[in-house]
NUPAKOL-183130 format. One record per residue (C-alpha): residue number from 1; residue in one letter; x, y, z. Coordinates in nm, 2 decimals. Layout:
<recs>
[rec NUM, 'A', [X, Y, Z]]
...
</recs>
This chain:
<recs>
[rec 1, 'M', [0.00, 0.00, 0.00]]
[rec 2, 'S', [0.15, 0.34, -0.10]]
[rec 3, 'V', [0.18, 0.61, 0.16]]
[rec 4, 'L', [0.06, 0.96, 0.06]]
[rec 5, 'V', [0.34, 1.21, 0.07]]
[rec 6, 'T', [0.20, 1.55, 0.15]]
[rec 7, 'P', [0.31, 1.88, -0.01]]
[rec 8, 'Y', [0.46, 1.98, 0.32]]
[rec 9, 'A', [0.66, 1.66, 0.35]]
[rec 10, 'K', [0.80, 1.71, 0.00]]
[rec 11, 'L', [0.90, 2.06, 0.10]]
[rec 12, 'E', [1.09, 1.93, 0.40]]
[rec 13, 'A', [1.28, 1.69, 0.18]]
[rec 14, 'Q', [1.36, 1.97, -0.06]]
[rec 15, 'F', [1.48, 2.21, 0.21]]
[rec 16, 'T', [1.69, 1.93, 0.36]]
[rec 17, 'E', [1.88, 1.91, 0.03]]
[rec 18, 'L', [1.91, 2.29, 0.03]]
[rec 19, 'H', [2.06, 2.27, 0.38]]
[rec 20, 'Q', [2.33, 2.03, 0.25]]
[rec 21, 'I', [2.41, 2.27, -0.03]]
[rec 22, 'E', [2.44, 2.55, 0.23]]
[rec 23, 'H', [2.67, 2.33, 0.44]]
[rec 24, 'A', [2.90, 2.28, 0.14]]
[rec 25, 'Q', [2.90, 2.65, 0.06]]
[rec 26, 'S', [3.00, 2.74, 0.41]]
[rec 27, 'M', [3.28, 2.49, 0.41]]
[rec 28, 'L', [3.41, 2.62, 0.08]]
[rec 29, 'S', [3.39, 2.98, 0.21]]
[rec 30, 'W', [3.58, 2.88, 0.53]]
[rec 31, 'D', [3.85, 2.71, 0.33]]
[rec 32, 'E', [3.88, 3.01, 0.11]]
[rec 33, 'A', [3.94, 3.24, 0.41]]
[rec 34, 'V', [4.17, 3.00, 0.60]]
[rec 35, 'V', [4.38, 2.77, 0.38]]
[rec 36, 'M', [4.30, 2.81, 0.01]]
[rec 37, 'P', [4.60, 2.88, -0.21]]
[rec 38, 'H', [4.59, 3.24, -0.35]]
[rec 39, 'S', [4.58, 3.14, -0.72]]
[rec 40, 'S', [4.28, 2.91, -0.65]]
[rec 41, 'G', [4.05, 3.21, -0.61]]
[rec 42, 'P', [3.88, 3.22, -0.95]]
[rec 43, 'A', [3.80, 2.85, -0.95]]
[rec 44, 'R', [3.66, 2.88, -0.60]]
[rec 45, 'G', [3.44, 3.16, -0.70]]
[rec 46, 'E', [3.30, 2.96, -0.99]]
[rec 47, 'A', [3.24, 2.66, -0.76]]
[rec 48, 'L', [3.05, 2.88, -0.51]]
[rec 49, 'A', [2.85, 3.04, -0.79]]
[rec 50, 'A', [2.75, 2.69, -0.92]]
[rec 51, 'L', [2.62, 2.59, -0.58]]
[rec 52, 'A', [2.44, 2.92, -0.54]]
[rec 53, 'A', [2.28, 2.88, -0.88]]
[rec 54, 'L', [2.18, 2.52, -0.80]]
[rec 55, 'A', [2.01, 2.63, -0.48]]
[rec 56, 'H', [1.84, 2.92, -0.66]]
[rec 57, 'R', [1.72, 2.69, -0.94]]
[rec 58, 'T', [1.56, 2.46, -0.68]]
[rec 59, 'L', [1.39, 2.74, -0.49]]
[rec 60, 'T', [1.24, 2.90, -0.80]]
[rec 61, 'A', [1.12, 2.59, -0.97]]
[rec 62, 'P', [0.75, 2.60, -1.05]]
[rec 63, 'E', [0.70, 2.29, -0.84]]
[rec 64, 'T', [0.82, 2.47, -0.53]]
[rec 65, 'E', [0.56, 2.74, -0.55]]
[rec 66, 'Y', [0.29, 2.48, -0.61]]
[rec 67, 'L', [0.40, 2.29, -0.30]]
[rec 68, 'L', [0.41, 2.60, -0.09]]
[rec 69, 'D', [0.06, 2.70, -0.21]]
[rec 70, 'A', [-0.07, 2.35, -0.14]]
[rec 71, 'A', [0.10, 2.32, 0.20]]
[rec 72, 'E', [-0.04, 2.66, 0.31]]
[rec 73, 'A', [-0.39, 2.56, 0.20]]
[rec 74, 'G', [-0.36, 2.25, 0.43]]
[rec 75, 'C', [-0.17, 2.41, 0.71]]
[rec 76, 'D', [-0.44, 2.33, 0.97]]
[rec 77, 'S', [-0.30, 1.98, 0.99]]
[rec 78, 'L', [0.05, 2.11, 1.07]]
[rec 79, 'D', [0.18, 2.16, 1.43]]
[rec 80, 'T', [0.33, 2.49, 1.56]]
[rec 81, 'W', [0.69, 2.42, 1.45]]
[rec 82, 'Q', [0.57, 2.30, 1.10]]
[rec 83, 'R', [0.37, 2.61, 1.05]]
[rec 84, 'A', [0.66, 2.83, 1.15]]
[rec 85, 'N', [0.88, 2.63, 0.91]]
[rec 86, 'L', [0.64, 2.68, 0.63]]
[rec 87, 'R', [0.64, 3.05, 0.69]]
[rec 88, 'A', [1.02, 3.06, 0.68]]
[rec 89, 'M', [1.01, 2.86, 0.36]]
[rec 90, 'R', [0.78, 3.11, 0.20]]
[rec 91, 'R', [1.01, 3.40, 0.30]]
[rec 92, 'I', [1.31, 3.23, 0.14]]
[rec 93, 'H', [1.11, 3.14, -0.18]]
[rec 94, 'T', [0.97, 3.50, -0.22]]
[rec 95, 'R', [1.32, 3.65, -0.20]]
[rec 96, 'A', [1.46, 3.39, -0.44]]
[rec 97, 'V', [1.20, 3.44, -0.71]]
[rec 98, 'G', [1.28, 3.82, -0.71]]
[rec 99, 'L', [1.63, 3.75, -0.84]]
[rec 100, 'S', [1.75, 3.59, -1.16]]
[rec 101, 'E', [1.99, 3.30, -1.16]]
[rec 102, 'A', [2.23, 3.50, -1.37]]
[rec 103, 'L', [2.23, 3.78, -1.11]]
[rec 104, 'V', [2.29, 3.52, -0.83]]
[rec 105, 'S', [2.58, 3.37, -1.01]]
[rec 106, 'A', [2.74, 3.70, -1.12]]
[rec 107, 'T', [2.71, 3.83, -0.76]]
[rec 108, 'Q', [2.89, 3.53, -0.62]]
[rec 109, 'I', [3.17, 3.54, -0.87]]
[rec 110, 'A', [3.22, 3.91, -0.84]]
[rec 111, 'A', [3.22, 3.90, -0.46]]
[rec 112, 'A', [3.47, 3.62, -0.44]]
[rec 113, 'R', [3.70, 3.80, -0.68]]
[rec 114, 'C', [3.67, 4.13, -0.50]]
[rec 115, 'Q', [3.73, 3.98, -0.16]]
[rec 116, 'Q', [4.04, 3.80, -0.28]]
[rec 117, 'I', [4.18, 4.12, -0.43]]
[rec 118, 'W', [4.10, 4.32, -0.11]]
[rec 119, 'R', [4.30, 4.08, 0.11]]
[rec 120, 'A', [4.62, 4.16, -0.07]]
[rec 121, 'A', [4.54, 4.53, -0.15]]
[rec 122, 'R', [4.46, 4.62, 0.22]]
[rec 123, 'S', [4.81, 4.51, 0.33]]
[rec 124, 'E', [4.96, 4.74, 0.06]]
[rec 125, 'N', [4.72, 5.03, 0.14]]
[rec 126, 'D', [4.63, 5.02, -0.23]]
[rec 127, 'W', [4.28, 5.17, -0.28]]
[rec 128, 'K', [4.32, 5.20, -0.66]]
[rec 129, 'V', [4.34, 4.83, -0.72]]
[rec 130, 'V', [4.00, 4.76, -0.55]]
[rec 131, 'V', [3.80, 5.04, -0.71]]
[rec 132, 'E', [3.71, 4.84, -1.02]]
[rec 133, 'P', [3.61, 4.51, -0.85]]
[rec 134, 'L', [3.43, 4.69, -0.57]]
[rec 135, 'G', [3.24, 4.89, -0.84]]
[rec 136, 'E', [3.12, 4.57, -1.00]]
[rec 137, 'V', [3.01, 4.43, -0.66]]
[rec 138, 'L', [2.82, 4.75, -0.58]]
[rec 139, 'A', [2.65, 4.76, -0.92]]
[rec 140, 'L', [2.53, 4.40, -0.86]]
[rec 141, 'A', [2.42, 4.49, -0.51]]
[rec 142, 'R', [2.22, 4.78, -0.64]]
[rec 143, 'E', [2.06, 4.55, -0.90]]
[rec 144, 'E', [1.97, 4.30, -0.63]]
[rec 145, 'A', [1.83, 4.57, -0.40]]
[rec 146, 'T', [1.61, 4.71, -0.68]]
[rec 147, 'A', [1.48, 4.36, -0.77]]
[rec 148, 'L', [1.41, 4.26, -0.41]]
[rec 149, 'G', [1.25, 4.60, -0.34]]
[rec 150, 'E', [1.00, 4.55, -0.63]]
[rec 151, 'V', [0.90, 4.21, -0.50]]
[rec 152, 'L', [0.88, 4.30, -0.13]]
[rec 153, 'K', [0.74, 4.65, -0.20]]
[rec 154, 'L', [1.04, 4.81, -0.01]]
[rec 155, 'D', [1.29, 5.08, -0.06]]
[rec 156, 'P', [1.60, 4.91, -0.22]]
[rec 157, 'Y', [1.82, 4.96, 0.09]]
[rec 158, 'D', [1.54, 4.83, 0.32]]
[rec 159, 'A', [1.52, 4.52, 0.10]]
[rec 160, 'L', [1.89, 4.45, 0.17]]
[rec 161, 'L', [1.85, 4.52, 0.54]]
[rec 162, 'D', [1.55, 4.29, 0.55]]
[rec 163, 'T', [1.78, 4.01, 0.43]]
[rec 164, 'Y', [1.97, 4.02, 0.76]]
[rec 165, 'E', [1.70, 4.15, 0.99]]
[rec 166, 'E', [1.34, 4.07, 0.89]]
[rec 167, 'G', [1.10, 4.35, 0.94]]
[rec 168, 'T', [1.36, 4.61, 1.03]]
[rec 169, 'R', [1.37, 4.93, 0.82]]
[rec 170, 'A', [1.62, 5.21, 0.78]]
[rec 171, 'Q', [1.38, 5.45, 0.96]]
[rec 172, 'D', [1.38, 5.22, 1.26]]
[rec 173, 'V', [1.76, 5.21, 1.26]]
[rec 174, 'M', [1.79, 5.59, 1.22]]
[rec 175, 'R', [1.56, 5.65, 1.52]]
[rec 176, 'L', [1.78, 5.43, 1.74]]
[rec 177, 'F', [2.10, 5.57, 1.60]]
[rec 178, 'D', [1.99, 5.93, 1.64]]
[rec 179, 'D', [1.94, 5.85, 2.01]]
[rec 180, 'L', [2.29, 5.71, 2.03]]
[rec 181, 'K', [2.44, 6.00, 1.84]]
[rec 182, 'A', [2.29, 6.24, 2.10]]
[rec 183, 'F', [2.41, 6.03, 2.39]]
[rec 184, 'L', [2.76, 5.90, 2.31]]
[rec 185, 'P', [2.98, 6.20, 2.24]]
[rec 186, 'D', [2.93, 6.35, 2.59]]
[rec 187, 'L', [2.97, 6.01, 2.74]]
[rec 188, 'I', [3.30, 5.95, 2.55]]
[rec 189, 'D', [3.43, 6.29, 2.68]]
[rec 190, 'R', [3.34, 6.21, 3.04]]
[rec 191, 'V', [3.49, 5.87, 3.03]]
[rec 192, 'L', [3.82, 5.99, 2.87]]
[rec 193, 'A', [3.85, 6.26, 3.13]]
[rec 194, 'Q', [3.84, 6.02, 3.42]]
[rec 195, 'Q', [3.97, 5.68, 3.31]]
[rec 196, 'T', [4.31, 5.56, 3.42]]
[rec 197, 'A', [4.56, 5.37, 3.20]]
[rec 198, 'P', [4.64, 5.01, 3.29]]
[rec 199, 'L', [4.98, 4.87, 3.35]]
[rec 200, 'S', [5.14, 4.74, 3.04]]
[rec 201, 'V', [5.13, 4.36, 3.00]]
[rec 202, 'Q', [5.46, 4.28, 2.83]]
[rec 203, 'G', [5.49, 4.04, 2.53]]
[rec 204, 'P', [5.57, 3.89, 2.30]]
[rec 205, 'F', [5.28, 3.64, 2.31]]
[rec 206, 'S', [5.32, 3.34, 2.09]]
[rec 207, 'P', [5.03, 3.24, 1.86]]
[rec 208, 'D', [5.04, 2.89, 2.00]]
[rec 209, 'D', [5.01, 3.01, 2.36]]
[rec 210, 'Q', [4.72, 3.25, 2.26]]
[rec 211, 'R', [4.55, 2.96, 2.08]]
[rec 212, 'M', [4.56, 2.73, 2.38]]
[rec 213, 'L', [4.42, 3.01, 2.60]]
[rec 214, 'G', [4.14, 3.08, 2.35]]
[rec 215, 'E', [4.05, 2.71, 2.33]]
[rec 216, 'E', [4.04, 2.68, 2.71]]
[rec 217, 'M', [3.80, 2.97, 2.73]]
[rec 218, 'M', [3.58, 2.83, 2.45]]
[rec 219, 'R', [3.57, 2.49, 2.63]]
[rec 220, 'T', [3.48, 2.66, 2.96]]
[rec 221, 'L', [3.19, 2.85, 2.80]]
[rec 222, 'G', [3.05, 2.53, 2.64]]
[rec 223, 'F', [3.19, 2.52, 2.28]]
[rec 224, 'D', [3.17, 2.16, 2.15]]
[rec 225, 'F', [3.50, 2.08, 1.99]]
[rec 226, 'T', [3.37, 1.75, 1.86]]
[rec 227, 'R', [3.15, 1.97, 1.63]]
[rec 228, 'G', [3.38, 2.26, 1.57]]
[rec 229, 'R', [3.73, 2.41, 1.56]]
[rec 230, 'L', [3.94, 2.73, 1.59]]
[rec 231, 'D', [4.16, 2.86, 1.31]]
[rec 232, 'I', [4.33, 3.17, 1.18]]
[rec 233, 'S', [4.20, 3.41, 0.91]]
[rec 234, 'H', [4.25, 3.77, 0.80]]
[rec 235, 'H', [3.92, 3.87, 0.96]]
[rec 236, 'P', [3.77, 3.68, 1.26]]
[rec 237, 'F', [3.44, 3.51, 1.19]]
[rec 238, 'C', [3.21, 3.22, 1.29]]
[rec 239, 'G', [3.08, 3.00, 1.00]]
[rec 240, 'G', [2.96, 2.65, 0.91]]
[rec 241, 'V', [2.65, 2.48, 1.04]]
[rec 242, 'P', [2.55, 2.36, 1.39]]
[rec 243, 'D', [2.72, 2.02, 1.35]]
[rec 244, 'D', [3.03, 2.17, 1.18]]
[rec 245, 'T', [3.10, 2.51, 1.34]]
[rec 246, 'R', [3.41, 2.70, 1.25]]
[rec 247, 'I', [3.56, 2.99, 1.44]]
[rec 248, 'T', [3.86, 3.20, 1.33]]
[rec 249, 'T', [4.07, 3.47, 1.49]]
[rec 250, 'R', [4.40, 3.65, 1.42]]
[rec 251, 'Y', [4.70, 3.69, 1.65]]
[rec 252, 'Y', [4.93, 3.97, 1.74]]
[rec 253, 'D', [5.27, 3.92, 1.92]]
[rec 254, 'D', [5.23, 4.24, 2.13]]
[rec 255, 'D', [4.86, 4.22, 2.21]]
[rec 256, 'F', [4.69, 3.90, 2.33]]
[rec 257, 'M', [4.37, 4.08, 2.44]]
[rec 258, 'E', [4.24, 4.16, 2.09]]
[rec 259, 'S', [4.26, 3.79, 1.98]]
[rec 260, 'L', [4.11, 3.66, 2.31]]
[rec 261, 'M', [3.82, 3.90, 2.29]]
[rec 262, 'A', [3.77, 3.81, 1.92]]
[rec 263, 'V', [3.76, 3.44, 2.02]]
[rec 264, 'L', [3.51, 3.50, 2.29]]
[rec 265, 'H', [3.30, 3.71, 2.06]]
[rec 266, 'E', [3.29, 3.44, 1.80]]
[rec 267, 'T', [3.22, 3.18, 2.07]]
[rec 268, 'G', [2.90, 3.36, 2.14]]
[rec 269, 'H', [2.80, 3.32, 1.78]]
[rec 270, 'A', [2.91, 2.95, 1.79]]
[rec 271, 'L', [2.71, 2.88, 2.11]]
[rec 272, 'Y', [2.40, 3.01, 1.94]]
[rec 273, 'Q', [2.47, 2.80, 1.63]]
[rec 274, 'Q', [2.55, 2.48, 1.82]]
[rec 275, 'G', [2.24, 2.53, 2.04]]
[rec 276, 'L', [1.99, 2.56, 1.76]]
[rec 277, 'P', [1.70, 2.31, 1.79]]
[rec 278, 'A', [1.84, 1.96, 1.71]]
[rec 279, 'N', [1.52, 1.83, 1.56]]
[rec 280, 'W', [1.50, 2.11, 1.30]]
[rec 281, 'R', [1.86, 2.17, 1.20]]
[rec 282, 'R', [1.81, 2.09, 0.84]]
[rec 283, 'Q', [1.50, 2.31, 0.80]]
[rec 284, 'P', [1.46, 2.69, 0.78]]
[rec 285, 'V', [1.28, 2.70, 1.12]]
[rec 286, 'G', [1.59, 2.55, 1.28]]
[rec 287, 'N', [1.81, 2.84, 1.16]]
[rec 288, 'C', [1.92, 3.14, 1.36]]
[rec 289, 'L', [1.68, 3.43, 1.39]]
[rec 290, 'G', [1.86, 3.71, 1.19]]
[rec 291, 'A', [2.19, 3.89, 1.21]]
[rec 292, 'A', [2.10, 4.12, 1.50]]
[rec 293, 'M', [2.00, 3.83, 1.71]]
[rec 294, 'H', [2.32, 3.65, 1.62]]
[rec 295, 'E', [2.53, 3.96, 1.70]]
[rec 296, 'S', [2.34, 3.99, 2.03]]
[rec 297, 'Q', [2.46, 3.65, 2.13]]
[rec 298, 'S', [2.83, 3.72, 2.04]]
[rec 299, 'L', [2.81, 4.06, 2.22]]
[rec 300, 'F', [2.63, 3.90, 2.52]]
[rec 301, 'I', [2.94, 3.68, 2.57]]
[rec 302, 'E', [3.21, 3.94, 2.48]]
[rec 303, 'M', [3.07, 4.26, 2.61]]
[rec 304, 'Q', [2.83, 4.17, 2.89]]
[rec 305, 'I', [3.03, 3.87, 3.02]]
[rec 306, 'A', [3.40, 3.87, 2.91]]
[rec 307, 'R', [3.47, 4.24, 2.95]]
[rec 308, 'S', [3.33, 4.24, 3.31]]
[rec 309, 'R', [3.53, 4.27, 3.63]]
[rec 310, 'A', [3.38, 3.93, 3.74]]
[rec 311, 'F', [3.50, 3.75, 3.43]]
[rec 312, 'M', [3.86, 3.87, 3.48]]
[rec 313, 'V', [3.85, 3.74, 3.84]]
[rec 314, 'F', [3.80, 3.40, 3.68]]
[rec 315, 'A', [4.01, 3.44, 3.37]]
[rec 316, 'A', [4.32, 3.61, 3.50]]
[rec 317, 'P', [4.50, 3.30, 3.64]]
[rec 318, 'H', [4.43, 3.12, 3.32]]
[rec 319, 'I', [4.57, 3.41, 3.11]]
[rec 320, 'R', [4.88, 3.43, 3.33]]
[rec 321, 'H', [4.93, 3.06, 3.31]]
[rec 322, 'H', [4.91, 3.03, 2.93]]
[rec 323, 'L', [5.10, 3.34, 2.85]]
[rec 324, 'N', [5.38, 3.28, 3.10]]
[rec 325, 'G', [5.30, 3.58, 3.32]]
[rec 326, 'R', [5.50, 3.63, 3.64]]
[rec 327, 'Q', [5.32, 3.54, 3.97]]
[rec 328, 'G', [5.28, 3.85, 4.18]]
[rec 329, 'D', [5.33, 4.09, 3.88]]
[rec 330, 'D', [5.05, 4.35, 3.92]]
[rec 331, 'A', [5.02, 4.38, 3.54]]
[rec 332, 'W', [4.86, 4.03, 3.54]]
[rec 333, 'A', [4.62, 4.10, 3.83]]
[rec 334, 'P', [4.25, 4.07, 3.76]]
[rec 335, 'E', [4.18, 4.44, 3.81]]
[rec 336, 'N', [4.46, 4.55, 3.58]]
[rec 337, 'L', [4.34, 4.31, 3.31]]
[rec 338, 'Y', [3.99, 4.43, 3.35]]
[rec 339, 'T', [4.10, 4.79, 3.32]]
[rec 340, 'N', [4.28, 4.68, 3.00]]
[rec 341, 'T', [3.96, 4.54, 2.85]]
[rec 342, 'I', [3.75, 4.86, 2.91]]
[rec 343, 'Q', [3.99, 5.13, 2.79]]
[rec 344, 'V', [3.80, 5.38, 2.58]]
[rec 345, 'R', [3.99, 5.56, 2.30]]
[rec 346, 'R', [3.91, 5.72, 1.97]]
[rec 347, 'D', [4.06, 5.47, 1.72]]
[rec 348, 'Y', [4.05, 5.39, 1.35]]
[rec 349, 'I', [3.96, 5.02, 1.36]]
[rec 350, 'R', [3.61, 4.90, 1.42]]
[rec 351, 'V', [3.68, 4.54, 1.53]]
[rec 352, 'G', [3.92, 4.66, 1.80]]
[rec 353, 'A', [3.70, 4.95, 1.92]]
[rec 354, 'D', [3.56, 4.98, 2.27]]
[rec 355, 'E', [3.19, 4.94, 2.32]]
[rec 356, 'I', [3.13, 5.32, 2.36]]
[rec 357, 'T', [3.29, 5.43, 2.04]]
[rec 358, 'Y', [3.19, 5.12, 1.84]]
[rec 359, 'P', [2.84, 5.24, 1.76]]
[rec 360, 'L', [2.98, 5.55, 1.59]]
[rec 361, 'H', [3.19, 5.33, 1.36]]
[rec 362, 'I', [2.86, 5.15, 1.27]]
[rec 363, 'I', [2.66, 5.47, 1.22]]
[rec 364, 'L', [2.93, 5.59, 0.97]]
[rec 365, 'R', [2.91, 5.27, 0.77]]
[rec 366, 'F', [2.53, 5.27, 0.78]]
[rec 367, 'E', [2.51, 5.62, 0.64]]
[rec 368, 'L', [2.77, 5.55, 0.37]]
[rec 369, 'E', [2.62, 5.22, 0.25]]
[rec 370, 'R', [2.27, 5.37, 0.23]]
[rec 371, 'A', [2.42, 5.64, 0.00]]
[rec 372, 'L', [2.60, 5.38, -0.20]]
[rec 373, 'I', [2.29, 5.17, -0.27]]
[rec 374, 'A', [2.09, 5.49, -0.35]]
[rec 375, 'D', [2.36, 5.58, -0.61]]
[rec 376, 'E', [2.42, 5.90, -0.41]]
[rec 377, 'L', [2.78, 5.80, -0.35]]
[rec 378, 'S', [3.02, 5.64, -0.60]]
[rec 379, 'V', [3.30, 5.40, -0.52]]
[rec 380, 'S', [3.57, 5.65, -0.61]]
[rec 381, 'D', [3.42, 5.89, -0.35]]
[rec 382, 'I', [3.42, 5.65, -0.06]]
[rec 383, 'P', [3.77, 5.75, 0.08]]
[rec 384, 'D', [3.68, 6.12, 0.11]]
[rec 385, 'A', [3.33, 6.04, 0.25]]
[rec 386, 'W', [3.49, 5.80, 0.50]]
[rec 387, 'N', [3.75, 6.06, 0.61]]
[rec 388, 'E', [3.48, 6.32, 0.66]]
[rec 389, 'G', [3.27, 6.09, 0.87]]
[rec 390, 'M', [3.56, 5.97, 1.08]]
[rec 391, 'T', [3.66, 6.33, 1.14]]
[rec 392, 'R', [3.30, 6.42, 1.24]]
[rec 393, 'Y', [3.23, 6.13, 1.46]]
[rec 394, 'L', [3.57, 6.04, 1.62]]
[rec 395, 'G', [3.79, 6.34, 1.54]]
[rec 396, 'L', [4.03, 6.12, 1.33]]
[rec 397, 'S', [4.15, 6.17, 0.98]]
[rec 398, 'T', [4.19, 5.88, 0.74]]
[rec 399, 'D', [4.32, 6.08, 0.45]]
[rec 400, 'G', [4.54, 5.85, 0.25]]
[rec 401, 'N', [4.52, 5.58, 0.52]]
[rec 402, 'F', [4.29, 5.34, 0.33]]
[rec 403, 'A', [4.40, 5.02, 0.52]]
[rec 404, 'D', [4.28, 5.17, 0.85]]
[rec 405, 'G', [3.99, 5.35, 0.68]]
[rec 406, 'C', [3.76, 5.24, 0.41]]
[rec 407, 'M', [3.94, 4.92, 0.34]]
[rec 408, 'Q', [3.95, 4.78, 0.69]]
[rec 409, 'D', [3.63, 4.57, 0.67]]
[rec 410, 'V', [3.56, 4.28, 0.44]]
[rec 411, 'H', [3.18, 4.33, 0.42]]
[rec 412, 'W', [3.14, 4.56, 0.12]]
[rec 413, 'F', [3.42, 4.38, -0.07]]
[rec 414, 'S', [3.22, 4.05, -0.03]]
[rec 415, 'G', [2.89, 4.21, -0.12]]
[rec 416, 'L', [2.74, 4.24, 0.23]]
[rec 417, 'F', [2.54, 4.56, 0.21]]
[rec 418, 'G', [2.28, 4.61, 0.48]]
[rec 419, 'Y', [2.46, 4.40, 0.74]]
[rec 420, 'F', [2.65, 4.67, 0.94]]
[rec 421, 'P', [2.35, 4.81, 1.14]]
[rec 422, 'T', [2.29, 4.47, 1.30]]
[rec 423, 'Y', [2.61, 4.50, 1.50]]
[rec 424, 'T', [2.48, 4.78, 1.71]]
[rec 425, 'L', [2.12, 4.65, 1.71]]
[rec 426, 'G', [2.28, 4.34, 1.85]]
[rec 427, 'A', [2.46, 4.54, 2.12]]
[rec 428, 'L', [2.14, 4.70, 2.23]]
[rec 429, 'M', [1.97, 4.36, 2.24]]
[rec 430, 'A', [2.26, 4.20, 2.44]]
[rec 431, 'A', [2.23, 4.46, 2.72]]
[rec 432, 'Q', [1.85, 4.39, 2.73]]
[rec 433, 'W', [1.91, 4.02, 2.73]]
[rec 434, 'F', [2.16, 4.05, 3.02]]
[rec 435, 'T', [1.93, 4.26, 3.23]]
[rec 436, 'A', [1.66, 3.99, 3.19]]
[rec 437, 'A', [1.91, 3.70, 3.26]]
[rec 438, 'S', [2.03, 3.88, 3.57]]
[rec 439, 'K', [1.68, 3.88, 3.71]]
[rec 440, 'S', [1.64, 3.51, 3.64]]
[rec 441, 'I', [1.98, 3.38, 3.75]]
[rec 442, 'P', [2.06, 3.44, 4.12]]
[rec 443, 'N', [2.41, 3.59, 4.19]]
[rec 444, 'I', [2.50, 3.59, 3.82]]
[rec 445, 'E', [2.82, 3.79, 3.88]]
[rec 446, 'E', [2.94, 3.54, 4.14]]
[rec 447, 'K', [2.88, 3.26, 3.89]]
[rec 448, 'V', [3.09, 3.44, 3.63]]
[rec 449, 'A', [3.37, 3.51, 3.87]]
[rec 450, 'A', [3.37, 3.13, 3.96]]
[rec 451, 'G', [3.37, 3.03, 3.59]]
[rec 452, 'K', [3.03, 2.87, 3.63]]
[rec 453, 'F', [2.88, 2.96, 3.29]]
[rec 454, 'G', [2.64, 2.66, 3.27]]
[rec 455, 'P', [2.33, 2.84, 3.41]]
[rec 456, 'I', [2.39, 3.15, 3.19]]
[rec 457, 'V', [2.42, 2.94, 2.87]]
[rec 458, 'A', [2.12, 2.74, 2.97]]
[rec 459, 'W', [1.92, 3.06, 3.00]]
[rec 460, 'L', [2.03, 3.16, 2.65]]
[rec 461, 'R', [1.95, 2.81, 2.52]]
[rec 462, 'H', [1.59, 2.82, 2.66]]
[rec 463, 'A', [1.51, 3.19, 2.58]]
[rec 464, 'I', [1.68, 3.20, 2.23]]
[rec 465, 'H', [1.89, 2.92, 2.09]]
[rec 466, 'E', [1.65, 2.63, 2.11]]
[rec 467, 'R', [1.36, 2.84, 1.97]]
[rec 468, 'G', [1.52, 2.87, 1.62]]
[rec 469, 'Q', [1.27, 3.07, 1.40]]
[rec 470, 'L', [0.96, 2.95, 1.59]]
[rec 471, 'K', [0.89, 3.31, 1.68]]
[rec 472, 'T', [1.01, 3.65, 1.55]]
[rec 473, 'A', [1.30, 3.83, 1.71]]
[rec 474, 'R', [1.06, 4.09, 1.84]]
[rec 475, 'Q', [0.83, 3.82, 1.99]]
[rec 476, 'L', [1.13, 3.65, 2.17]]
[rec 477, 'L', [1.25, 3.98, 2.31]]
[rec 478, 'M', [0.90, 4.06, 2.44]]
[rec 479, 'E', [0.87, 3.71, 2.60]]
[rec 480, 'A', [1.21, 3.72, 2.77]]
[rec 481, 'T', [1.24, 4.08, 2.86]]
[rec 482, 'G', [0.89, 4.21, 2.87]]
[rec 483, 'E', [0.93, 4.49, 2.62]]
[rec 484, 'P', [1.04, 4.58, 2.27]]
[rec 485, 'L', [1.40, 4.67, 2.19]]
[rec 486, 'N', [1.49, 4.96, 2.42]]
[rec 487, 'P', [1.83, 5.15, 2.41]]
[rec 488, 'R', [1.79, 5.24, 2.77]]
[rec 489, 'Y', [1.95, 4.92, 2.89]]
[rec 490, 'F', [2.26, 4.97, 2.67]]
[rec 491, 'K', [2.30, 5.33, 2.79]]
[rec 492, 'E', [2.26, 5.23, 3.15]]
[rec 493, 'H', [2.51, 4.95, 3.10]]
[rec 494, 'L', [2.77, 5.19, 2.96]]
[rec 495, 'E', [2.72, 5.44, 3.24]]
[rec 496, 'R', [2.74, 5.17, 3.51]]
[rec 497, 'R', [3.06, 5.01, 3.37]]
[rec 498, 'Y', [3.25, 5.32, 3.27]]
[rec 499, 'L', [3.13, 5.59, 3.51]]
[rec 500, 'G', [3.00, 5.39, 3.80]]
</recs>
């Protein structure tokens, strides 16, 4: 007797195959960033483009739309998770049909080429060599934004922003960013006027010693090394899938803290990824809930936990042990290491910025990329616009300093327009999450100081990780914290830590 296979069951089978393609794409991308030989770049770009085209072809096939229509018509027979999964499938399909396969392939090839050129050009401070490939990437991003905007009935930039943060619009971001622009400059001045400099922690610090320290911290927080690993790349990132999670960092002989904090930041991403619902990992509903939510998890671990005084009480002995610090040397004391992690300074580099000046880096990028997508700013004008913005927001000139200016981030060179705002949205979320977690977990700071992170990660698992895309980000935030996203918690956190 034959068993009737429902439209929904066929869709689940189809999206399981799409998940496997995504897995392969993520591993090829990891390999490209970590170990791929330089001359292999063009071939890798073509391979990634072929996989992207294959996934796009599957999503846009007439049968897929038929199955979605049929499954939605019979959704009363589906349970809560299945209905949420169907909703996520429809969102993916709607966005896919708005783009041609030729555009998808061309974007992948152009982004791979541009990113590979950028890696070499940044080290040479050579802006001229990236102008042409970045111009090609931007032209394709504008084409994508226009096409998606037509399908979704959105402004082109909003259509890109919606890729990373469903339902968020530029006006929402501007309202929050205007609040921060009014608050941060005075706070920066006040903190700079009263902060004290830490004792210098003398290197050199070998990459091997830093790696062992990072791996111990990852293990203590709950990273599963049977399903993941730590490597080196030009730009720290977390990639892969829940059962194959990859973290990267970079090491400096004279500064171990930047690498350590990058590892802890990416571990926050990885804990989210490894904690996604096990029964739904090959379906859209089992995926993470947007880039801002992902960033909130990394910033929860890095900013709310790892840069706290309590964390350094726990971590200082381990840091001293791995990096061969002298027992009794005040430079290695918890309070001095803590002071080291919360130094505020106006600096050029976003990824190394403190949490007070960091949002100004993001606001600059947000304003510039909106102008780029709207064709109000050309690629050739980026350095001057960047210099003007850095001077206005942080009092720093990047004139002629492309490597520490408009070439410092990989995002635009790999086609990621619309992503930058999610970093600061994630920081606001992280402060709100931590406030809620502190109310639910007794003596949370004592647990951090003792290295007992299990209850904290368990709270994150229950409130966020294990929920996948069952609810929207706004619904989860309401359930766990009792209110929508509110910058008050972030501002109170900054004042408490830096002025308290």
